[in-house]
C-alpha positions, 0 to 999 in steps of 0.5 A: 671526229669523223675521218673519211679518207679515200685510197686507191687499191690496185685491182688484182688477186694480191692481198693489200694491207689497210692500216686503219689506226695505230697505237703505242702500247704505253700511250692512252691515245690511238690515232687514225692512220693516214698519210697526212698524219704521218707527214705531219708527225713522223711517228703518226701521233697526229693531234688531229687524228687522236682517238681517246680511250673508247669504242669507235665505229669504222666503216670501210667501203670498197668500190670498183668495177662490179663492186660496191660494198660496205664493211662495218667494224668496232675499233676499241682503244682500251687506253694505256697499256692496252692493245687496239681491238678491231672486230666486225660490228654486229 
């Protein structure tokens, strides 16, 4: 599945946390994080955003005045009893 939400991050020097995915430790699935997913399912386990065990490519694109840059990552969901890992893609 290809998910491509857009969010607005206010300009300025303050750091901003960007939630990409969530996973409950005892769950096999992870879930792509979105406001819509949390709206549909309060704990964020939205079936439309399921990420089974596996490796996923994640691209973050930041655009703004004088800025247009992509960052590529590898998101790994090891399955049940495992934690999500996010690493820069090589």
